Backbone as ProteinMPNN parsed JSONL, in Angstrom:
{"seq_chain_A": "MAFLVLFSTLSFTVEKHYCGDRLVDSAVFSKVKKCSDVIEMPKSCCKDDVEIIKGQDKLKVTKFEDLDISKQIVFTAFVYNFFLYKESLPKQTIPHQFYSPPNLVVDLQQLHDVYII", "coords_chain_A": {"N_chain_A": [[-17.399, -51.568, -65.446], [-18.787, -52.071, -63.153], [-18.862, -54.634, -63.01], [-16.266, -55.359, -62.635], [-15.677, -54.205, -60.039], [-17.559, -55.877, -58.622], [-16.349, -58.545, -59.012], [-13.823, -58.278, -57.99], [-14.432, -57.724, -55.217], [-15.574, -60.247, -54.454], [-15.654, -63.018, -52.341], [-14.938, -66.591, -51.756], [-15.107, -69.89, -50.796], [-13.226, -72.8, -51.396], [-13.809, -76.279, -51.115], [-12.228, -79.326, -50.449], [-12.182, -82.796, -50.427], [-10.424, -85.543, -49.176], [-9.516, -88.895, -49.509], [-7.224, -90.761, -48.09], [-4.748, -90.472, -50.339], [-6.2, -89.876, -52.481], [-8.245, -87.666, -54.329], [-11.598, -87.184, -53.486], [-13.789, -85.377, -53.808], [-14.685, -82.119, -54.804], [-15.782, -78.863, -54.012], [-17.184, -75.65, -54.655], [-19.424, -73.76, -54.319], [-21.192, -75.433, -52.723], [-21.755, -77.992, -50.272], [-19.252, -80.418, -49.613], [-19.002, -83.726, -50.716], [-18.67, -86.606, -48.68], [-16.445, -89.427, -48.492], [-17.367, -91.233, -46.67], [-19.964, -91.432, -46.95], [-20.566, -92.893, -49.182], [-19.032, -95.206, -49.287], [-17.949, -97.658, -46.827], [-15.37, -96.542, -45.003], [-12.466, -96.187, -43.009], [-12.399, -93.317, -40.742], [-10.039, -92.259, -40.128], [-8.303, -92.092, -42.409], [-9.296, -90.198, -43.874], [-9.589, -86.758, -44.94], [-10.316, -83.173, -44.87], [-9.869, -80.425, -46.859], [-9.79, -76.971, -46.673], [-9.891, -74.13, -48.487], [-9.775, -70.653, -48.431], [-10.586, -68.097, -50.502], [-10.113, -64.823, -50.492], [-11.685, -61.69, -51.331], [-11.435, -58.406, -52.074], [-11.822, -56.339, -49.316], [-12.311, -53.534, -48.684], [-13.148, -50.716, -50.227], [-11.881, -47.769, -51.823], [-13.148, -44.711, -51.422], [-13.288, -41.558, -52.73], [-13.855, -38.445, -51.995], [-15.143, -35.321, -53.602], [-14.042, -32.928, -52.753], [-11.6, -33.923, -51.656], [-9.689, -34.108, -53.809], [-7.019, -33.081, -55.798], [-6.558, -29.447, -56.823], [-6.086, -29.201, -59.433], [-7.16, -31.559, -60.619], [-9.7, -31.241, -59.716], [-10.681, -29.131, -61.515], [-10.29, -30.189, -64.097], [-11.998, -32.34, -63.85], [-14.433, -30.931, -63.396], [-14.562, -29.515, -65.834], [-14.66, -31.536, -67.755], [-17.321, -32.667, -66.889], [-18.949, -30.543, -67.384], [-18.503, -29.939, -70.096], [-19.539, -32.465, -71.24], [-22.15, -32.809, -70.366], [-23.439, -30.396, -70.792], [-22.981, -29.375, -73.464], [-24.056, -31.105, -75.25], [-25.102, -31.883, -78.171], [-27.889, -32.681, -79.985], [-28.641, -34.706, -82.879], [-30.168, -33.425, -85.85], [-33.554, -33.769, -86.64], [-34.556, -36.218, -88.781], [-36.292, -36.233, -91.704], [-38.343, -38.362, -93.41], [-39.36, -38.556, -96.657], [-40.842, -40.394, -98.051], [-42.219, -42.217, -96.228], [-44.838, -42.764, -95.618], [-45.76, -43.846, -97.926], [-47.371, -45.888, -100.034], [-46.937, -48.369, -102.447], [-48.521, -48.907, -105.719], [-51.041, -51.543, -106.261], [-49.809, -54.588, -107.855], [-50.712, -55.613, -110.887], [-50.173, -56.872, -113.214], [-47.166, -58.551, -114.057], [-45.121, -57.109, -115.923], [-42.296, -57.354, -116.736], [-41.804, -59.924, -116.436], [-43.708, -60.976, -118.114], [-42.862, -60.011, -120.756], [-40.401, -61.246, -120.812], [-38.2, -59.815, -119.705], [-35.598, -59.233, -117.928], [-33.691, -57.789, -115.175], [-30.377, -57.554, -114.911]], "CA_chain_A": [[-16.841, -51.062, -64.269], [-19.509, -52.678, -62.109], [-18.311, -56.15, -63.057], [-14.927, -55.336, -61.999], [-15.988, -54.089, -58.593], [-18.349, -57.018, -58.092], [-15.431, -59.508, -58.988], [-12.754, -57.845, -57.094], [-14.882, -58.021, -53.727], [-16.129, -61.557, -54.168], [-15.044, -64.022, -51.548], [-15.508, -67.788, -51.717], [-14.253, -71.104, -50.174], [-13.059, -74.254, -52.142], [-13.593, -77.363, -50.242], [-11.709, -80.464, -51.116], [-12.359, -84.064, -49.513], [-9.37, -86.557, -49.589], [-9.714, -90.129, -48.883], [-6.037, -91.353, -48.294], [-4.075, -89.66, -51.271], [-7.23, -89.592, -53.621], [-9.398, -86.551, -54.163], [-13.054, -87.714, -53.724], [-14.807, -84.325, -54.231], [-14.248, -80.778, -54.458], [-16.946, -77.9, -54.148], [-16.999, -74.226, -54.567], [-20.513, -73.111, -53.648], [-21.978, -76.206, -52.193], [-21.131, -78.95, -49.399], [-18.541, -81.608, -50.301], [-19.59, -85.131, -50.468], [-17.832, -87.293, -47.942], [-16.343, -90.685, -49.041], [-17.926, -92.29, -45.841], [-21.479, -91.486, -47.327], [-20.635, -93.74, -50.459], [-18.5, -96.449, -48.959], [-17.498, -97.71, -45.592], [-13.863, -96.233, -44.934], [-12.149, -95.6, -41.748], [-12.402, -91.973, -40.88], [-8.716, -91.686, -39.938], [-7.673, -91.836, -43.569], [-10.047, -89.068, -44.74], [-9.184, -85.229, -44.614], [-10.775, -82.161, -45.529], [-8.996, -79.257, -47.128], [-10.671, -75.75, -46.915], [-9.249, -73.027, -49.081], [-10.606, -69.558, -48.519], [-10.298, -66.971, -51.284], [-10.876, -63.541, -50.003], [-11.614, -60.53, -52.246], [-10.871, -56.952, -51.526], [-12.862, -55.866, -48.447], [-12.33, -52.277, -48.481], [-13.182, -49.869, -51.323], [-11.459, -46.478, -51.513], [-14.036, -43.721, -51.934], [-12.618, -40.258, -52.694], [-14.734, -37.194, -52.142], [-14.55, -34.176, -54.68], [-13.09, -32.053, -52.08], [-10.258, -34.472, -51.338], [-8.945, -34.077, -55.04], [-6.193, -31.795, -56.107], [-7.313, -28.458, -57.418], [-6.113, -29.319, -60.982], [-7.952, -32.639, -60.751], [-11.303, -30.842, -59.618], [-10.818, -28.221, -62.551], [-10.476, -31.151, -65.17], [-13.21, -33.165, -63.671], [-15.651, -29.965, -63.648], [-14.679, -29.108, -67.206], [-15.185, -32.653, -68.427], [-18.76, -32.829, -66.708], [-19.568, -29.333, -67.948], [-18.703, -30.101, -71.633], [-20.188, -33.605, -71.593], [-23.658, -32.723, -70.344], [-24.117, -29.185, -71.296], [-22.724, -28.981, -74.877], [-24.436, -32.249, -76.114], [-26.054, -31.457, -79.321], [-28.61, -33.846, -80.594], [-28.803, -34.717, -84.207], [-31.312, -32.882, -86.424], [-34.592, -34.698, -86.842], [-34.7, -36.496, -90.176], [-37.664, -36.325, -92.226], [-38.443, -39.288, -94.482], [-40.45, -38.235, -97.53], [-41.661, -41.609, -98.503], [-42.566, -42.966, -94.98], [-46.3, -43.388, -95.674], [-46.188, -44.168, -99.486], [-47.612, -47.571, -100.465], [-46.818, -48.577, -103.967], [-49.875, -49.314, -106.356], [-50.931, -53.021, -106.451], [-49.165, -55.097, -108.998], [-51.863, -56.306, -111.7], [-49.486, -57.941, -114.208], [-45.719, -58.31, -113.904], [-44.662, -56.744, -117.282], [-41.045, -57.735, -116.821], [-41.959, -61.453, -116.636], [-44.551, -61.071, -119.346], [-42.106, -59.716, -121.824], [-39.16, -61.9, -120.652], [-37.163, -58.751, -119.67], [-34.921, -59.437, -116.519], [-32.703, -56.903, -114.826], [-29.197, -58.417, -114.406]], "C_chain_A": [[-17.624, -51.849, -63.005], [-19.104, -54.034, -61.858], [-17.048, -56.137, -62.326], [-14.854, -55.08, -60.623], [-16.635, -55.35, -57.977], [-17.184, -58.276, -57.907], [-14.274, -59.405, -58.151], [-12.936, -58.084, -55.598], [-15.523, -59.315, -53.533], [-15.224, -62.524, -53.516], [-15.722, -65.419, -51.544], [-14.546, -68.869, -51.11], [-14.397, -72.32, -51.291], [-12.776, -75.343, -51.201], [-13.203, -78.679, -50.967], [-11.845, -81.668, -49.989], [-11.267, -85.071, -50.06], [-9.73, -87.766, -48.843], [-8.353, -90.774, -49.139], [-5.296, -90.245, -49.225], [-5.034, -89.259, -52.442], [-8.133, -88.563, -53.399], [-10.662, -87.213, -54.647], [-13.969, -86.637, -54.34], [-14.224, -82.972, -53.897], [-15.606, -79.806, -54.818], [-16.689, -76.531, -53.887], [-18.173, -73.671, -53.674], [-21.482, -74.135, -52.936], [-21.101, -77.176, -51.157], [-20.447, -80.021, -50.234], [-18.912, -82.908, -49.995], [-18.449, -85.857, -49.864], [-17.68, -88.708, -48.526], [-17.038, -91.644, -48.031], [-19.449, -92.331, -46.097], [-21.522, -92.613, -48.458], [-20.326, -95.207, -49.824], [-18.079, -96.406, -47.455], [-15.961, -97.635, -45.513], [-13.755, -95.922, -43.501], [-12.031, -94.055, -41.721], [-11.001, -91.38, -40.538], [-7.933, -91.489, -41.222], [-8.218, -90.761, -44.361], [-9.627, -87.771, -43.981], [-9.904, -84.35, -45.448], [-9.87, -81.004, -45.635], [-9.861, -78.016, -47.466], [-9.652, -74.644, -47.466], [-9.966, -71.745, -49.125], [-9.834, -68.606, -49.352], [-10.867, -65.712, -51.051], [-10.629, -62.64, -50.997], [-11.237, -59.351, -51.449], [-12.18, -56.653, -50.572], [-13.149, -54.518, -48.257], [-12.158, -51.559, -49.85], [-12.641, -48.341, -50.947], [-12.565, -45.525, -52.191], [-13.449, -42.362, -51.704], [-13.74, -39.23, -52.851], [-14.06, -36.185, -53.044], [-13.728, -33.314, -53.962], [-11.705, -32.466, -51.643], [-9.431, -34.359, -52.562], [-8.097, -32.675, -55.13], [-7.15, -30.651, -56.824], [-7.294, -28.65, -58.918], [-7.138, -30.44, -61.351], [-9.548, -32.091, -60.642], [-11.598, -29.917, -60.88], [-10.996, -29.173, -63.826], [-11.725, -31.882, -65.08], [-14.545, -32.2, -63.91], [-15.806, -29.593, -65.213], [-15.26, -30.261, -68.034], [-16.859, -32.77, -68.342], [-19.486, -31.676, -67.395], [-19.687, -29.567, -69.561], [-19.465, -31.436, -71.92], [-21.616, -33.489, -71.507], [-24.332, -31.398, -70.722], [-24.114, -28.79, -72.763], [-22.966, -30.193, -75.731], [-25.456, -31.854, -76.962], [-26.672, -32.794, -79.861], [-28.632, -33.611, -82.07], [-30.078, -34.135, -84.63], [-32.398, -33.966, -86.723], [-34.705, -34.97, -88.442], [-35.944, -36.731, -90.592], [-37.463, -37.4, -93.482], [-39.597, -38.994, -95.352], [-41.383, -39.373, -97.867], [-42.084, -42.655, -97.363], [-43.873, -43.637, -95.102], [-46.702, -43.753, -96.999], [-46.361, -45.587, -99.542], [-47.683, -47.53, -101.858], [-48.24, -49.078, -104.549], [-49.831, -50.959, -106.395], [-50.434, -53.363, -107.819], [-50.301, -55.978, -109.699], [-51.01, -57.505, -112.479], [-47.91, -57.486, -114.068], [-45.173, -58.193, -115.323], [-43.36, -57.226, -117.616], [-41.079, -59.186, -117.241], [-42.808, -61.828, -117.911], [-43.831, -61.058, -120.578], [-40.802, -60.545, -121.759], [-38.033, -60.972, -120.484], [-36.699, -58.843, -118.096], [-33.743, -58.484, -116.272], [-31.588, -57.701, -114.331], [-28.289, -57.432, -113.629]], "O_chain_A": [[-17.006, -52.17, -61.99], [-19.006, -54.535, -60.737], [-16.854, -56.943, -61.416], [-14.009, -55.686, -59.964], [-16.236, -55.792, -56.9], [-17.104, -58.897, -56.847], [-13.78, -60.407, -57.634], [-12.056, -58.488, -54.838], [-16.039, -59.519, -52.434], [-14.152, -62.841, -54.033], [-16.937, -65.487, -51.356], [-13.339, -68.67, -50.977], [-15.424, -72.664, -51.877], [-11.725, -75.404, -50.562], [-13.806, -79.053, -51.973], [-11.624, -81.446, -48.799], [-11.232, -85.377, -51.252], [-10.188, -87.713, -47.701], [-8.177, -91.316, -50.23], [-5.281, -89.096, -48.784], [-4.696, -88.412, -53.269], [-8.786, -88.524, -52.357], [-10.857, -87.675, -55.772], [-14.78, -86.903, -55.226], [-13.467, -82.731, -52.957], [-16.331, -80.032, -55.786], [-15.991, -76.225, -52.92], [-17.993, -73.217, -52.544], [-22.568, -73.692, -52.561], [-19.872, -77.14, -51.206], [-20.894, -80.459, -51.294], [-19.154, -83.135, -48.809], [-17.342, -85.794, -50.397], [-18.677, -89.22, -49.036], [-17.309, -92.781, -48.417], [-20.146, -93.17, -45.526], [-22.584, -93.222, -48.593], [-21.117, -96.151, -49.829], [-17.881, -95.336, -46.88], [-15.298, -98.588, -45.923], [-14.694, -95.484, -42.836], [-11.547, -93.526, -42.722], [-10.795, -90.171, -40.642], [-6.94, -90.763, -41.179], [-7.688, -90.414, -45.417], [-9.384, -87.683, -42.778], [-10.137, -84.642, -46.621], [-9.188, -80.618, -44.686], [-10.588, -78.034, -48.459], [-8.648, -74.361, -46.811], [-10.882, -71.723, -49.948], [-8.676, -68.29, -49.083], [-12.034, -65.488, -51.374], [-9.544, -62.649, -51.578], [-10.786, -59.395, -50.305], [-13.339, -56.717, -50.984], [-14.199, -54.234, -47.682], [-11.16, -51.765, -50.541], [-12.962, -47.806, -49.886], [-12.811, -45.604, -53.394], [-13.131, -42.029, -50.562], [-14.472, -39.251, -53.841], [-12.85, -36.11, -53.262], [-12.691, -32.922, -54.497], [-10.816, -31.675, -51.328], [-8.241, -34.55, -52.313], [-8.396, -31.564, -54.693], [-8.261, -30.898, -57.293], [-8.26, -28.345, -59.617], [-7.9, -30.271, -62.303], [-10.442, -32.489, -61.388], [-12.756, -29.929, -61.297], [-11.907, -28.869, -64.596], [-12.451, -32.054, -66.059], [-15.541, -32.614, -64.504], [-16.893, -29.409, -65.762], [-16.158, -30.085, -68.857], [-17.588, -32.917, -69.323], [-20.571, -31.878, -67.94], [-20.736, -29.417, -70.188], [-20.072, -31.437, -72.991], [-22.33, -33.964, -72.391], [-25.54, -31.291, -70.93], [-24.971, -28.067, -73.27], [-22.303, -30.402, -76.747], [-26.569, -31.517, -76.558], [-26.011, -33.8, -80.116], [-28.641, -32.462, -82.512], [-31.061, -34.278, -83.903], [-31.994, -35.079, -87.061], [-34.914, -34.058, -89.242], [-36.707, -37.41, -89.904], [-36.596, -37.282, -94.347], [-40.737, -39.141, -94.912], [-42.602, -39.216, -97.936], [-42.259, -43.841, -97.642], [-44.066, -44.811, -94.786], [-47.89, -43.969, -97.243], [-45.522, -46.379, -99.113], [-48.417, -46.734, -102.444], [-49.026, -49.633, -103.782], [-48.777, -51.579, -106.536], [-50.58, -52.617, -108.787], [-50.759, -56.963, -109.119], [-51.166, -58.72, -112.36], [-47.524, -56.32, -113.987], [-44.777, -59.223, -115.868], [-43.193, -57.548, -118.793], [-40.484, -59.604, -118.234], [-42.598, -62.828, -118.598], [-44.047, -61.917, -121.434], [-40.101, -60.488, -122.769], [-36.961, -61.23, -121.031], [-37.459, -58.524, -117.181], [-32.861, -58.397, -117.126], [-31.772, -58.487, -113.401], [-27.252, -57.834, -113.101]]}, "name": "protein", "num_of_chains": 1, "seq": "MAFLVLFSTLSFTVEKHYCGDRLVDSAVFSKVKKCSDVIEMPKSCCKDDVEIIKGQDKLKVTKFEDLDISKQIVFTAFVYNFFLYKESLPKQTIPHQFYSPPNLVVDLQQLHDVYII"}
């Protein structure tokens, strides 16, 4: 939900630089490179195009008191059930948690050529 709010309120500009009919450079978060920086061109054929993409600038914030009485009851019941009736799982006991098997002196299965398939 936070990403949705972030991207819906994000505003940015897209800058494009044309030299004649040819697109020389476009930039979103940085300055656009001019063709006069690279080669000598008359400035009359160059033009800049700036496109501003505006995000949402106002967010609607609703107070609890502004809601209908039915929505207040549903919201209160949801919060009450979600937080107060949350039961945790019983603590599981693992009987062999600290058991360490004995050291293997001789591998009897390999010694007698008995393999479990």
